[in-house]
N, C-alpha and C positions, 0 to 999 in steps of 0.2 A: 875311542874304540879301538883295542888290537888289530893291525893289519892282518890280514887272513891271506893265506897261500890262495893261488888262482892258477886253476880252477881247487875249490876246497873237494876233497875226497874222504874228508873224518873230521870231526869233531868230541869235542870233551863231552862228558856225560852234562845234560842241563842238571848246574847246581842247582837252580831253582824255577819256577814257573815265571813264564814271565811279566803275568798277569799278579804275580805276588809285589811287585816294583810298586803297582801301583795302588795295588791293597796297604800297602807301609803306607805310603804318602795320605789315603782316603781314614788311616787311620790316626794319621796326626792331626787332621785337622776336624776329625770327629764323625764325617759326612758317613752316610752307607754304603757299600761296595756292590755295584750294580751286579746282575746277577751274571756268573760265570760259566763259560763250556770249556768243556776239556778239548784242549786243543786237536786236532785232526783224531779224537777218539770214534767210536764207531758210530755215535749219532750224526757228526759231524763231518768223517769221513766216506762214511759206505753210504748214505739215502739222501736220494737225490731230495726229492721232496720239492716244494714250494719255494720259491725265492723270499726268504725272508724281510731281506733289504735290495737296495738299487743300488749299485757301486757309485758311492758320491764322490771319491776321490783318483779317478780316472782318468784320463786327457781330455777334458774339455774347455781345453785352451791351455790349460797349466803345461808349460813346460813345451810348446809346441808354435810359439810367435815365431819362429827364424821361420822363413820361407822354406819349404821342403824342397827338396831333388825332384827333377819330374820323376815319375817314377817311383816314387818312396812314400810310405807313410810313417810316420810318428806313432808309436806302440810301448805300452808299460812291461816292463820286466823284470821279474822279481827274484832278487838275488838272498845271499845269506850272509847278515853280517854278527858279530858279536855284541852284544848288551849286558848290563849286569847283571841280568835277570838270567842269561844262556843265550845261545843263538835266536835270531827271529830275521823275521821278512824286510827287507830294503828293499824299495820303488827307484828305478832306474828309467828315464824316459831313453830311447833309440828308432834311429831310421830305419827303416828293412825293407827291404821290395815290396812293393803294393799287390805283387800276383796271389802270393802266399803269406799274410804279416804273420800267421800263427806259425807256421810252420821256422818260417826266420827266427821268430822272438824266440821259443819253444831251445830251437838250437844255442841260441846265443845264452839261455839259460840253464841246460845238461851240461854245457864247456867252461860256466863261469866264468864266462865271456865277459865283465865287467870295467865298465870304464875306470869305476872306482876303485883300487886295491884292497881300499877294506872288503869289499865284499865278493864271496864265491858262491860255489854249489856246493849240495850234500850228493847230489848225483854223480852217482862211479863212471864216469864215460857212456858210450854209447848212444843210440838215438833212436828216435820216431819215423817210420816211415814215411806217415799223414798224419796231421794237423788239421782239421778242419771242420767249420759246422755243419751240421746234417739238416734241413729242412725236415726231412722227412720221421729222423728220430728227435727233433727238438732239442739238441742236444747238440754241443762238442765232442768228435768223435776222433780221439789218436791211437794211431794204430801203429800195431807193432807185428813183425814176425821172427820175432828171438822170444827167449824165454830167461835172458841176462836181469830182467828187472822182477822178477815172479816171488823172488826169494829177497830181505836186505841182504850186503854183503857181511862176513862177519863182523867186521868193526863198528855198522851201524845199529847203534839203539831204536827202542822204539818211537823215541821221541823224535829221531833224525829221520828217522822213516817217514814217521808224520807230515813232520815240516817240510822233508822232501816233498810228498807228494801239497802241498800245497803251495812250494812254489810254484806247481804245475798251473795248477785251481787257479790259482790266485792271477797269475799270466795270462792265459788263454779265458778269464770271463771277464780280464780288463780290456783284452783288445774287444771282445765281442760286445762289449758295454751290459751283460746280462747276466744274471746269475742263473743261468742253466747249467742244466748235471754236463758232467765231464765223463766220457766213458771211456776206458780200455780197453781195446779188443788186440784180438790175433782173429783174424778173417772176423767172420759173425760172432765167435764166440769172447766173454771177456775173461781178460787176465788180471791177474793181482799185481799189484806193485810194491816191493817190499814189504812181502807180507800180508797188504792190506786189503782185504776184499771190496774189488770194485764194480762186480755185478748189478748192485740196486744205483750206481752213477755219482760221483765224485762232487761235493759241493764244499763251499768255502768256509771257514771256519768264523766265528767271531774277529774284529778285527784285532780285539787289542789280547786274543792269544794266541796272535802269529805275527804282527806285526810288531817292529822296532815304535817305539813311541818317542822317535822324531826321526825326521828323513827329511834331506833337504833336498828340493826341484831344481833349485837356481840358487846360486852359480852351478854350472857342470864341471866336473873335475876338471884342471888343467884351462879354465875359465881366465882371458885376460880381462881387465877389469879398471879405468881410472876415474879421477874426480867423483864420483856416487853411483851406489849401483841397488837394485831393488834381488832382497835376499827373498826367498819362497819358498814353500816347504808344506808338508801336513806334522802334527804331531798332538798328543795327546798328554798334556802336562799341568801338572796342579796350580788351578784357578784360573788355566787357560795361559799361564806365563811361557813364555818363549826367551830364552835367553840366550846371547849370540858373542861369538869371542873371534879377535884377528888375532893370530900366534904368528911370530915371527918363524923363522930356520930351528931357533935354539928352542922352541917349546914355549917362550914365551910371551905371555899376554902384553896389547899393544892398543888395543880397544876394544871396548867390550859397551854392551847394552841390554834391551830388549823391548818385544811388541808380544800384543796378545791376539793368541788364536780365537778362532769364530768357538769356539767351545773344548769342551775336553770331558772326560769320563767314559763315554759311551763308547767313542769312536775315532779315528786321526780327523781332525779339521785343519782347513788351510789355516798359514800365517804368515803374513808378509813384513818386510822388514827393511827402512832405509840406512845404508850404512855410508857414509862418508871416510873414502879413505885419502882425499887432499893432502891430508897431512904426513903421508907414511912414504916414505923414502921409496923408489922404485924396488923391484924386486917379488922373490917367491914368498906368499903366505900361506896360513892353514884359515881358511874361514871353517868355524864351527858353530853350532847351534845346539841347543841342552833344553832338557828338561829341567823346570826346576825342582828341587829336591827338598822337599821340609822337615824331611827326615835326618838331614844332617850327614847322610850316609849310610845309616843303619838299615835304606831299603837295598844298599847295592852300590847305592852314588846315582846319578845322572843320567841318562841316555843323551848320547851325544852322536850326530852325526858330523861330517869334517868333507870337506872339497880343498884342495892345494888351487889356490890361486896365483896369477899374476899381476901384480900392481904397473903401471905401465907412467 
């Protein structure tokens, strides 16, 4: 994965829709491609509707095994990173203040304040006044008192605008653990986000339209490991095969293996791998999880997620 500046304020235009990577893999094996939905298109970005699926890849123990400090809670925050099909969303679990975790998480999201330097944000700075769930509205309400985000910046494409909106939707719905509408308001009035109409309430695009096909949950960026460790994450890889590697500081592969995820094709599924680093010299390495690529690179190559680790 190409490292991105933090925070990211611009991207090159998407060379190919992320779903095309999966399409190439499916064509190679002769399976039928699942029905796709335009990521962030009018149907997925503007109409609230009823939840079409429950969030199955949010924190339900995954990534939150470490005891939380008093007054803190672990939440998912969605950032943007490069993939062979263009920018896509990567999830990072973060500890934030428990009194208003949505506001804290969204502030990290807007700023692109990710632990992993490969991640960033498409939001051009600024802040929300408030973000919380409203029982009366039955929705998550994000309040603003400015018009800085009504129109897209001159260097933001429509695809980038839609993905930026999905950063917000996936983050707050992940914290709420429910696919409820997301309302963006100035006072009681709905306001556009980067030229996208929010008056009907925003909802999540289909996972494979906006999420990177491989995402590492553990080890976290900068983790220290020894002996062996359990790597975990979510992904959608050909025939559920998840590849992993350990690379040295020169980028050379020193260990590799594979594991099988719980599924593939329609969404991202959990995977787990046991990694034995007892034979490695102490030092800094990179753990890499990759999708399998039966197309031999014709689909742009595998999607990967990397984490810097220290072997003790």
